C-alpha positions as a Python dict, from the first residue, in 0.01 Angstrom:
ca = {
    (1, 'X'): (0, 0, 0),
    (2, 'X'): (-168, -287, 186),
    (3, 'X'): (-2, -320, 532),
    (4, 'X'): (176, -667, 624),
    (5, 'X'): (82, -551, 1029),
    (6, 'X'): (-296, -639, 1105),
    (7, 'X'): (-239, -935, 1291),
    (8, 'X'): (-100, -652, 1556),
    (9, 'X'): (-476, -455, 1589),
    (10, 'X'): (-540, -470, 1931),
    (11, 'X'): (-191, -546, 2125),
    (12, 'X'): (-58, -473, 2421),
    (13, 'X'): (252, -248, 2406),
    (14, 'X'): (518, -312, 2655),
    (15, 'X'): (808, -87, 2725),
    (16, 'X'): (1140, -181, 2819),
    (17, 'X'): (1333, 102, 2867),
    (18, 'X'): (1474, 354, 3072),
    (19, 'X'): (1382, 620, 3322),
    (20, 'X'): (1603, 905, 3407),
    (21, 'X'): (1549, 1191, 3631),
    (22, 'X'): (1713, 1498, 3445),
    (23, 'X'): (1849, 1776, 3625),
    (24, 'X'): (1839, 2102, 3412),
    (25, 'X'): (2079, 2366, 3453),
    (26, 'X'): (2045, 2700, 3301),
    (27, 'X'): (2403, 2839, 3246),
    (28, 'X'): (2520, 3160, 3002),
    (29, 'X'): (2819, 2960, 2888),
    (30, 'X'): (2846, 2545, 2922),
    (31, 'X'): (3144, 2455, 3180),
    (32, 'X'): (3510, 2417, 3066),
    (33, 'X'): (3790, 2108, 3191),
    (34, 'X'): (3845, 2263, 3522),
    (35, 'X'): (3584, 2602, 3541),
    (36, 'X'): (3345, 2628, 3851),
    (37, 'X'): (3028, 2814, 3711),
    (38, 'X'): (2707, 2936, 3855),
    (39, 'X'): (2330, 2806, 3695),
    (40, 'X'): (2081, 3039, 3665),
    (41, 'X'): (1842, 2779, 3757),
    (42, 'X'): (1759, 2410, 3764),
    (43, 'X'): (1480, 2222, 3697),
    (44, 'X'): (1397, 1873, 3737),
    (45, 'X'): (1209, 1642, 3531),
    (46, 'X'): (1119, 1289, 3436),
    (47, 'X'): (1298, 1147, 3131),
    (48, 'X'): (1462, 869, 2956),
    (49, 'X'): (1432, 746, 2619),
    (50, 'X'): (1211, 438, 2771),
    (51, 'X'): (976, 610, 2919),
    (52, 'X'): (917, 899, 2670),
    (53, 'X'): (816, 615, 2399),
    (54, 'X'): (591, 445, 2662),
    (55, 'X'): (429, 783, 2758),
    (56, 'X'): (354, 892, 2350),
    (57, 'X'): (224, 543, 2286),
    (58, 'X'): (-9, 567, 2570),
    (59, 'X'): (-143, 969, 2456),
    (60, 'X'): (-163, 797, 2116),
    (61, 'X'): (-403, 564, 2224),
    (62, 'X'): (-213, 244, 2306),
    (63, 'X'): (-269, -30, 2556),
    (64, 'X'): (108, 47, 2727),
    (65, 'X'): (248, -88, 3027),
    (66, 'X'): (628, 33, 3118),
    (67, 'X'): (922, -260, 3234),
    (68, 'X'): (1218, -61, 3401),
    (69, 'X'): (1376, 4, 3718),
    (70, 'X'): (1437, 294, 3946),
    (71, 'X'): (1600, 338, 4311),
    (72, 'X'): (1318, 487, 4602),
    (73, 'X'): (1433, 841, 4480),
    (74, 'X'): (1266, 796, 4174),
    (75, 'X'): (922, 660, 4263),
    (76, 'X'): (794, 1013, 4209),
    (77, 'X'): (819, 957, 3831),
    (78, 'X'): (577, 693, 3843),
    (79, 'X'): (258, 887, 3900),
    (80, 'X'): (303, 1029, 3558),
    (81, 'X'): (319, 765, 3381),
    (82, 'X'): (41, 607, 3614),
    (83, 'X'): (-207, 955, 3450),
    (84, 'X'): (-168, 897, 3171),
    (85, 'X'): (-273, 526, 3234),
    (86, 'X'): (4, 320, 3158),
    (87, 'X'): (86, 17, 3369),
    (88, 'X'): (380, 46, 3596),
    (89, 'X'): (348, -301, 3808),
    (90, 'X'): (660, -410, 3594),
    (91, 'X'): (919, -138, 3718),
    (92, 'X'): (1085, -282, 3983),
    (93, 'X'): (1198, -66, 4272),
    (94, 'X'): (1514, -107, 4437),
    (95, 'X'): (1765, 46, 4669),
    (96, 'X'): (2018, 203, 4370),
    (97, 'X'): (1973, 520, 4265),
    (98, 'X'): (1768, 583, 4001),
    (99, 'X'): (1941, 657, 3657),
    (100, 'X'): (1988, 1076, 3576),
    (101, 'X'): (2115, 1341, 3307),
    (102, 'X'): (2296, 1628, 3436),
    (103, 'X'): (2218, 1876, 3162),
    (104, 'X'): (2388, 2266, 3119),
    (105, 'X'): (2221, 2431, 2860),
    (106, 'X'): (2359, 2754, 2768),
    (107, 'X'): (2231, 3088, 2662),
    (108, 'X'): (2198, 3001, 2254),
    (109, 'X'): (2094, 2666, 2353),
    (110, 'X'): (2336, 2415, 2299),
    (111, 'X'): (2412, 2159, 2581),
    (112, 'X'): (2648, 1932, 2775),
    (113, 'X'): (2508, 1625, 2900),
    (114, 'X'): (2620, 1371, 3153),
    (115, 'X'): (2399, 1037, 3176),
    (116, 'X'): (2450, 787, 3478),
    (117, 'X'): (2331, 484, 3380),
    (118, 'X'): (2172, 381, 3748),
    (119, 'X'): (1926, 107, 3812),
    (120, 'X'): (1874, 66, 3443),
    (121, 'X'): (2204, -73, 3387),
    (122, 'X'): (2115, -347, 3674),
    (123, 'X'): (1835, -517, 3542),
    (124, 'X'): (1907, -867, 3556),
    (125, 'X'): (1801, -1135, 3350),
    (126, 'X'): (1576, -1302, 3627),
    (127, 'X'): (1314, -981, 3605),
    (128, 'X'): (1357, -963, 3283),
    (129, 'X'): (1200, -1324, 3222),
    (130, 'X'): (959, -1245, 3511),
    (131, 'X'): (822, -968, 3344),
    (132, 'X'): (828, -1092, 2981),
    (133, 'X'): (651, -1433, 3111),
    (134, 'X'): (338, -1264, 3173),
    (135, 'X'): (294, -1129, 2799),
    (136, 'X'): (207, -1366, 2495),
    (137, 'X'): (255, -1318, 2129),
    (138, 'X'): (-4, -1005, 2156),
    (139, 'X'): (230, -799, 2251),
    (140, 'X'): (461, -487, 2118),
    (141, 'X'): (797, -456, 2249),
    (142, 'X'): (986, -185, 2205),
    (143, 'X'): (1337, -150, 2296),
    (144, 'X'): (1604, 118, 2311),
    (145, 'X'): (1961, 100, 2390),
    (146, 'X'): (1975, 313, 2778),
    (147, 'X'): (1920, 19, 2996),
    (148, 'X'): (2171, -329, 3093),
    (149, 'X'): (2082, -718, 2938),
    (150, 'X'): (1944, -552, 2581),
    (151, 'X'): (2052, -877, 2450),
    (152, 'X'): (1794, -1070, 2644),
    (153, 'X'): (1505, -915, 2670),
    (154, 'X'): (1528, -905, 2260),
    (155, 'X'): (1576, -1311, 2249),
    (156, 'X'): (1328, -1403, 2586),
    (157, 'X'): (1060, -1132, 2348),
    (158, 'X'): (1184, -1299, 2090),
    (159, 'X'): (1073, -1675, 2230),
    (160, 'X'): (804, -1527, 2314),
    (161, 'X'): (653, -1487, 1951),
    (162, 'X'): (605, -1088, 2027),
    (163, 'X'): (620, -840, 1830),
    (164, 'X'): (972, -597, 1819),
    (165, 'X'): (1032, -301, 1782),
    (166, 'X'): (1355, -239, 1813),
    (167, 'X'): (1520, 186, 1842),
    (168, 'X'): (1908, 104, 1864),
    (169, 'X'): (1964, 483, 1994),
    (170, 'X'): (2237, 534, 2140),
    (171, 'X'): (2430, 362, 1948),
    (172, 'X'): (2700, 150, 2050),
    (173, 'X'): (2885, -227, 2042),
    (174, 'X'): (2597, -368, 2237),
    (175, 'X'): (2358, -297, 1965),
    (176, 'X'): (2643, -473, 1675),
    (177, 'X'): (2621, -762, 1852),
    (178, 'X'): (2251, -790, 1843),
    (179, 'X'): (2094, -1085, 1648),
    (180, 'X'): (1804, -855, 1482),
    (181, 'X'): (1675, -1141, 1237),
    (182, 'X'): (1372, -1152, 1376),
    (183, 'X'): (1258, -789, 1479),
    (184, 'X'): (899, -666, 1294),
    (185, 'X'): (1041, -293, 1360),
    (186, 'X'): (1323, -99, 1313),
    (187, 'X'): (1324, 228, 1388),
    (188, 'X'): (1651, 458, 1313),
    (189, 'X'): (1798, 825, 1304),
    (190, 'X'): (2063, 944, 1028),
    (191, 'X'): (2308, 819, 1243),
    (192, 'X'): (2226, 530, 1381),
    (193, 'X'): (2116, 398, 1024),
    (194, 'X'): (2434, 498, 873),
    (195, 'X'): (2596, 262, 1159),
    (196, 'X'): (2443, -14, 1125),
    (197, 'X'): (2333, 43, 728),
    (198, 'X'): (2733, 176, 615),
    (199, 'X'): (2721, 533, 421),
    (200, 'X'): (2680, 410, 96),
    (201, 'X'): (2318, 397, -145),
    (202, 'X'): (2247, 98, -36),
    (203, 'X'): (2172, 165, 279),
    (204, 'X'): (1820, 103, 347),
    (205, 'X'): (1926, -266, 176),
    (206, 'X'): (2202, -366, 418),
    (207, 'X'): (1917, -253, 701),
    (208, 'X'): (1703, -504, 481),
    (209, 'X'): (1946, -794, 478),
    (210, 'X'): (2005, -747, 864),
    (211, 'X'): (1669, -763, 986),
    (212, 'X'): (1458, -911, 666),
    (213, 'X'): (1075, -943, 806),
    (214, 'X'): (1124, -592, 925),
    (215, 'X'): (903, -266, 826),
    (216, 'X'): (1254, -34, 854),
    (217, 'X'): (1195, 349, 925),
    (218, 'X'): (1455, 597, 872),
    (219, 'X'): (1350, 928, 1024),
    (220, 'X'): (1559, 1208, 899),
    (221, 'X'): (1395, 1500, 1125),
    (222, 'X'): (1244, 1808, 913),
    (223, 'X'): (1354, 1597, 608),
    (224, 'X'): (1080, 1386, 678),
    (225, 'X'): (1219, 984, 637),
    (226, 'X'): (1216, 688, 417),
    (227, 'X'): (1051, 350, 510),
    (228, 'X'): (1061, -41, 347),
    (229, 'X'): (831, -287, 414),
    (230, 'X'): (872, -682, 433),
    (231, 'X'): (903, -812, 64),
    (232, 'X'): (847, -454, -128),
    (233, 'X'): (1194, -321, -270),
    (234, 'X'): (986, 60, -309),
    (235, 'X'): (1121, 264, -44),
    (236, 'X'): (842, 486, 71),
    (237, 'X'): (916, 865, 109),
    (238, 'X'): (770, 1026, 375),
    (239, 'X'): (750, 1455, 446),
    (240, 'X'): (721, 1631, 727),
    (241, 'X'): (528, 1931, 721),
    (242, 'X'): (710, 2266, 810),
    (243, 'X'): (682, 2429, 1114),
    (244, 'X'): (905, 2600, 1396),
    (245, 'X'): (1061, 2451, 1654),
    (246, 'X'): (1170, 2539, 1958),
    (247, 'X'): (1249, 2207, 2097),
    (248, 'X'): (1341, 1864, 1953),
    (249, 'X'): (1425, 1665, 2214),
    (250, 'X'): (1195, 1477, 2249),
    (251, 'X'): (1027, 1452, 1862),
    (252, 'X'): (1230, 1096, 1779),
    (253, 'X'): (1055, 928, 2100),
    (254, 'X'): (775, 1067, 2003),
    (255, 'X'): (719, 971, 1661),
    (256, 'X'): (815, 618, 1797),
    (257, 'X'): (548, 611, 2020),
    (258, 'X'): (265, 742, 1770),
    (259, 'X'): (388, 454, 1475),
    (260, 'X'): (404, 146, 1744),
    (261, 'X'): (83, 304, 1901),
    (262, 'X'): (-69, 345, 1520),
    (263, 'X'): (40, -14, 1433),
    (264, 'X'): (-234, -223, 1744),
    (265, 'X'): (-478, 12, 1684),
    (266, 'X'): (-507, -147, 1368),
    (267, 'X'): (-413, 147, 1108),
    (268, 'X'): (-228, 66, 760),
    (269, 'X'): (139, 199, 782),
    (270, 'X'): (100, 539, 579),
    (271, 'X'): (-161, 608, 810),
    (272, 'X'): (28, 529, 1141),
    (273, 'X'): (336, 676, 948),
    (274, 'X'): (136, 1001, 891),
    (275, 'X'): (26, 1066, 1275),
    (276, 'X'): (293, 998, 1405),
    (277, 'X'): (529, 1245, 1217),
    (278, 'X'): (171, 1524, 1304),
    (279, 'X'): (266, 1424, 1637),
    (280, 'X'): (620, 1486, 1635),
    (281, 'X'): (587, 1817, 1410),
    (282, 'X'): (337, 1939, 1775),
    (283, 'X'): (606, 1828, 1941),
    (284, 'X'): (874, 2060, 1852),
    (285, 'X'): (688, 2362, 1882),
    (286, 'X'): (665, 2298, 2253),
    (287, 'X'): (926, 2339, 2517),
    (288, 'X'): (1032, 2065, 2710),
    (289, 'X'): (1065, 1658, 2714),
    (290, 'X'): (747, 1428, 2777),
    (291, 'X'): (549, 1792, 2853),
    (292, 'X'): (611, 1843, 2479),
    (293, 'X'): (397, 1451, 2390),
    (294, 'X'): (36, 1545, 2246),
    (295, 'X'): (-215, 1390, 2334),
    (296, 'X'): (-397, 1202, 2002),
    (297, 'X'): (-676, 1461, 2010),
    (298, 'X'): (-455, 1751, 1965),
    (299, 'X'): (-403, 1608, 1612),
    (300, 'X'): (-710, 1606, 1510),
}
């Protein structure tokens, strides 16, 4: 099977996405309304879907830039990205509070999460235009749905003829209002696929109508997933290997980052998908989010 994406070889990658501080509390049971409980521990990690995906793309061998917005309280997170050779010069540091998540994890592994967008939700159109003016059609843009002005990021990138990869997570009304007809890659999980393509057996074809020239990837966790290529009605199934999963937190972000990096390295789509699968399988066998994202050499 031949790829439609040879022109992406040697592309730069810019991830315009969220940077969060994750506050993880280990508890016996998740607090009920009105209840005060003690936690057994507190751990603080760098997170955010955008940062996770940028890190995965870098560890897969991509030439990655990250753009976003943090407060002074989040500056420490940049050194972690920089240590993986990610260019963070387009991260705006403001007087606002960095986005963060308060996460309770109980003794059975269930969690409850309160997300505060913070600086992620205060990205301006002017900041977007200033950043994206530095990139051209030799660029892959990765975007998710944890920042403000997603529509402006998408439209500005399309105007600059970038190859846009959209991961519509978390799904919301903002996503439904986007014109995604000119994106190059759509990566959705089963919930997102249902929200955008409906519940029918024509789900992938419905997604094709929304983005007619995109590579469409629907991930299905341990069951693998399916792919629909431009100008091809054949739905391709890919399979995941059976592993013992201990933490699935960053599996989707790892898959996407490795997939995009593979395309930027000129890999055929089947090769890029296979590498992304192996990376996600490795990821779920390790505790943590960013700490569980493998480097490409670990998969050889």
